[in-house]
C-alpha positions in Angstrom: 27.6 -4.5 -57.0 25.0 -2.3 -54.8 22.7 -5.1 -54.6 25.3 -7.2 -52.5 27.2 -4.7 -50.5 24.6 -3.5 -48.2 21.4 -4.2 -46.1 18.6 -5.2 -48.1 16.0 -2.3 -48.4 12.3 -3.0 -49.5 10.5 0.2 -48.8 10.6 1.0 -44.8 11.1 -2.6 -43.9 14.8 -3.0 -43.1 15.7 -7.0 -42.9 19.1 -7.5 -40.8 21.8 -9.8 -42.4 20.9 -12.5 -39.4 17.5 -12.1 -41.3 15.3 -10.8 -38.0 12.9 -8.0 -38.9 13.2 -5.2 -36.8 10.6 -3.3 -37.8 8.1 -6.4 -37.2 8.8 -5.4 -33.3 8.5 -1.9 -33.4 4.4 -2.1 -33.7 4.3 -4.8 -30.5 6.3 -2.1 -28.4 4.1 0.8 -29.4 1.1 -1.4 -28.1 2.2 -2.8 -25.4 1.4 0.7 -23.0 -2.0 0.3 -24.5 -2.7 -3.2 -23.9 -1.5 -2.9 -20.0 -3.4 0.6 -19.8 -6.5 -1.5 -20.7 -6.1 -4.5 -18.6 -5.5 -2.2 -15.7 -8.8 -0.4 -16.2 -10.5 -3.6 -16.3 -8.8 -5.2 -13.1 -9.6 -2.0 -11.5 -13.5 -2.2 -12.7 -13.6 -5.8 -11.4 -11.6 -5.3 -8.3 -14.4 -5.1 -6.2 -16.8 -7.6 -7.6 -16.6 -11.2 -5.9 -17.3 -13.3 -2.6 -14.9 -11.6 0.5 -14.9 -15.3 1.7 -12.6 -16.7 -1.6 -9.9 -14.0 -0.3 -7.7 -13.1 2.6 -9.0 -10.4 5.0 -5.8 -8.4 4.7 -5.6 -7.5 8.4 -9.3 -7.1 9.1 -11.3 -9.3 11.8 -14.2 -11.6 10.6 -17.0 -9.8 10.4 -20.1 -10.2 13.1 -22.8 -8.5 11.3 -24.5 -8.9 7.8 -23.8 -5.8 6.8 -19.6 -6.0 7.3 -19.1 -8.3 4.8 -19.9 -5.1 2.4 -16.9 -3.3 4.1 -14.7 -6.2 3.9 -15.5 -6.6 0.2 -14.8 -2.7 -0.3 -11.3 -3.1 1.6 -10.1 -6.2 -0.2 -11.4 -5.1 -3.9 -9.5 -2.0 -3.0 -6.3 -3.8 -2.3 -6.6 -6.0 -5.3 -6.7 -2.9 -7.5 -3.6 -1.5 -5.8 -2.0 -4.5 -6.2 -2.7 -4.9 -10.1 -1.8 -1.5 -10.6 1.3 -1.8 -8.7 2.3 -4.8 -10.6 1.5 -2.9 -13.8 3.1 0.2 -12.9 6.4 -1.8 -11.8 6.2 -3.9 -15.3 6.1 -0.6 -17.2 9.2 0.7 -15.7 11.1 -2.5 -15.6 9.9 -3.2 -19.5 11.4 0.6 -20.4 14.4 -0.2 -18.3 15.2 -3.3 -20.1 14.0 -2.0 -23.6 15.2 1.4 -23.7 18.3 1.2 -21.5 21.5 2.7 -23.1 23.7 1.0 -25.9 26.9 0.1 -25.5 28.1 1.1 -28.7 26.3 4.3 -29.5 27.0 7.0 -27.3 24.3 10.1 -29.3 21.4 11.0 -27.3 18.0 8.4 -28.1 15.3 10.0 -29.9 13.3 12.5 -27.4 9.2 12.2 -27.8 7.9 15.6 -26.7 4.4 16.9 -27.0 2.9 13.2 -27.9 -1.2 14.1 -27.4 -2.1 10.5 -27.6 0.3 9.4 -24.7 -0.4 12.6 -22.4 -4.3 11.8 -23.1 -3.5 8.3 -21.7 -1.9 9.2 -18.4 -4.2 11.8 -17.9 -7.8 9.8 -18.7 -6.5 6.5 -16.9 -5.9 7.5 -13.6 -9.6 9.5 -13.6 -11.0 5.9 -14.0 -9.5 4.5 -11.7 -10.6 6.9 -9.0 -14.2 7.4 -10.9 -14.2 3.2 -10.7 -13.6 3.5 -7.0 -15.3 6.2 -6.4 -18.2 4.4 -7.6 -17.8 1.3 -5.5 -17.3 3.8 -2.2 -20.3 5.8 -2.7 -22.5 2.6 -3.4 -21.6 0.6 -0.5 -21.8 4.0 1.6 -25.6 4.4 0.8 -26.3 1.0 1.6 -24.7 0.9 4.8 -26.1 4.2 5.8 -29.6 3.2 4.8 -32.2 3.3 7.5 -35.4 0.8 7.7 -38.5 2.6 8.6 -39.2 0.3 11.9 -35.9 -1.1 13.2 -36.4 -4.0 15.7 -34.7 -2.3 18.3 -33.0 1.2 19.0 -30.6 2.2 21.4 -29.4 5.3 22.1 -25.4 5.1 22.6 -24.2 8.3 24.6 -20.5 9.2 24.5 -19.1 11.4 27.4 -15.4 11.9 29.1 -14.7 9.2 29.5 -17.1 6.3 29.0 -20.5 5.3 27.4 -23.8 4.9 28.3 -26.6 2.6 26.7 -30.6 3.9 26.4 -32.1 0.4 25.5 -35.1 2.6 24.2 -37.8 -0.9 24.5 -41.1 -1.8 25.9 -39.6 -3.6 29.2 -42.5 -5.2 31.1 -43.2 -3.4 34.3 -41.7 0.1 33.0 -43.7 3.2 32.2 -42.7 5.6 30.5 -42.5 7.4 26.7 -38.9 7.7 24.9 -40.5 10.1 22.4 -41.5 12.7 24.8 -38.9 11.8 27.7 -36.7 15.3 28.2 -33.5 13.2 28.9 -33.7 12.8 24.9 -34.9 16.0 23.7 -31.6 16.1 22.2 -32.7 13.6 19.1 -34.1 15.3 16.4 -37.8 14.5 15.8 -37.2 12.2 12.8 -35.7 9.4 14.8 -38.0 10.0 17.9 -40.6 9.2 15.5 -39.4 5.5 15.1 -39.2 5.0 18.8 -42.0 2.2 20.1 -44.9 3.4 21.5 -44.7 4.2 25.4 -41.4 2.6 25.4 -40.3 3.5 29.4 -36.9 1.7 28.6 -33.8 0.8 30.6 -30.1 1.9 30.8 -26.5 1.2 31.2 -24.2 3.9 32.4 -20.7 3.3 32.2 -17.2 4.1 34.0 -14.2 3.7 33.0 -13.6 1.1 35.9 -16.2 -1.2 34.9 -14.8 -5.0 33.9 -16.8 -7.2 32.0 -17.6 -9.9 34.4 -17.1 -12.7 31.9 -13.6 -11.9 29.7 -12.3 -9.1 32.1 -11.8 -6.7 29.4 -12.3 -3.1 30.6 -15.7 -0.7 30.2 -19.4 -1.3 30.2 -21.4 -4.2 28.0 -23.7 -3.0 25.7 -26.1 -6.0 25.0 -27.2 -7.2 21.3 -29.8 -10.0 20.0 -28.4 -12.0 17.6 -30.1 -11.7 13.9 -32.3 -8.7 14.8 -32.1 -5.7 12.9 -30.5 -2.7 15.6 -30.7 0.9 14.9 -28.0 2.8 16.8 -28.5 6.6 17.3 -25.2 8.1 18.6 -25.2 11.4 20.9 -22.6 13.1 23.1 -22.9 15.0 26.2 -19.4 16.9 26.1 -17.0 16.5 23.0 -16.9 14.8 19.3 -16.1 10.8 20.3 -16.2 8.1 17.7 -17.9 4.6 18.2 -16.2 1.7 16.9 -17.4 -2.0 17.4 -14.3 -3.4 15.7 -15.5 -6.5 14.3 -18.4 -4.7 12.8 -15.9 -3.1 10.4 -17.6 0.4 10.8 -17.5 3.4 12.7 -19.2 6.4 13.5 -18.5 10.1 14.9 -20.3 11.0 18.3 -21.1 14.9 17.8 -22.5 17.2 20.2 -25.6 18.8 18.4 -25.4 16.2 15.6 -27.2 12.8 16.0 -25.4 10.3 13.5 -27.4 6.8 13.1 -26.5 3.5 11.6 -28.1 0.3 11.8 -26.3 -3.7 12.0 -27.9 -6.9 12.1 -25.4 -9.1 14.8 -25.1 -12.4 13.2 -22.3 -14.0 15.6 -22.8 -14.4 19.1 -20.1 -13.5 21.3 -18.5 -11.0 23.2 -16.7 -8.4 21.2 -14.4 -5.1 21.6 -15.5 -1.8 21.2 -13.2 1.8 21.7 -13.3 5.8 21.2 -11.7 6.0 17.6 -11.5 10.0 18.2 -9.1 11.7 20.2 -11.6 13.2 22.6 -9.2 14.2 25.9 -6.7 12.9 28.0 -8.7 9.8 29.1 -9.4 9.0 25.6 -7.6 5.4 25.7 -9.8 4.3 29.1 -12.8 5.2 26.7 -13.5 1.4 26.2 -16.5 -0.8 26.1 -17.5 -4.1 25.4 -20.5 -5.7 23.0 -22.3 -9.0 23.8 -24.2 -10.8 21.3 -26.7 -13.1 22.7 -29.8 -14.8 21.6 -32.9 -12.6 21.4 -34.5 -14.6 24.5 -31.0 -13.9 26.6 -31.5 -10.1 25.1 -34.8 -9.3 26.7 -33.5 -11.3 30.0 -30.9 -8.8 30.5 -33.8 -6.0 29.7 -35.4 -7.3 32.6 -32.1 -7.4 34.9 -31.4 -3.5 34.3 -35.1 -2.8 35.2 -34.8 -4.9 38.6 -31.4 -3.1 39.4 -33.7 0.4 39.3 -31.9 1.3 36.3 -35.4 2.2 34.4 -35.9 5.4 32.2 -33.1 7.0 30.2 -29.8 9.2 31.3 -29.1 12.5 29.3 -28.5 11.7 25.7 -26.5 15.0 25.0 -26.2 18.9 25.2 -29.9 20.6 25.2 -31.0 22.1 22.0 -33.5 24.1 20.9 -36.6 23.0 18.7 -35.3 24.9 15.6 -31.5 23.6 15.7 -32.4 20.2 16.8 -34.7 19.4 13.7 -32.4 21.8 11.4 -30.8 18.7 9.3 -32.9 17.4 6.6 -34.8 14.1 6.8 -32.9 11.1 5.9 -35.2 8.4 6.3 
């Protein structure tokens, strides 16, 4: 009689009167968090390995240097990893709400899970893996972007001052005599960067004021000229407070710090006039520290240097705060 009056038991297996097997569904529910977590880690690890042109720029401008796609790719990969993480987290929340909601027929407190070591290890290790993967890609790309070549094709000392910008073109300009390595106006630049300057570079300069305007676009600020397809090293120095040199379509900015010289290199690959600005709050007229970047052919660039020389803008403007030799060369060699 007992065999026909109640549910059929077979070991731990429970078969409901309608023929469904509840125990067969439980392993799948237990495995779902592990499967989703594995997918999250895999997606994060591969989120930065693709061609940036295959995806939206997500608010970033079109890159105009050979180095900028590296930054854009990192930006897109971070967004992709964040989106996948969000979808998985939202999925787990919705799954928990649906499959672990309170029963309408039962009012007892559901089983409580305490001190489950596998789960605790899972939600501790998983975020560490995600952060480590993102850190790896960031460190890899940063190292690549800040690497310096032994002899760049061009060197420009960008001088920040309240409330505009000056540009020392460290170049061998026909008819201009001098030596950038020994010029007292560049004495605040460490020797490790002076050594990469061209020999006997008299150079030319352009010193801006907030009221300057680009003659072609009418945009405010002085204009920095760059040659297309040739590597340019920027040596950043300040004469007063901390500024930040930011050319928007370069997708890159770096602080301009008094008493400390920052350096980076780019290779422009698209002609045009682009906007630049100070990205560090540097005082009351910070918003007026604007400039333009004009990328032209190498021939037109050389012609512009000659035009500056013809205007009498030869030599160099003071690059920064005067420093003693030990202070100027205190930093380790980064080349």
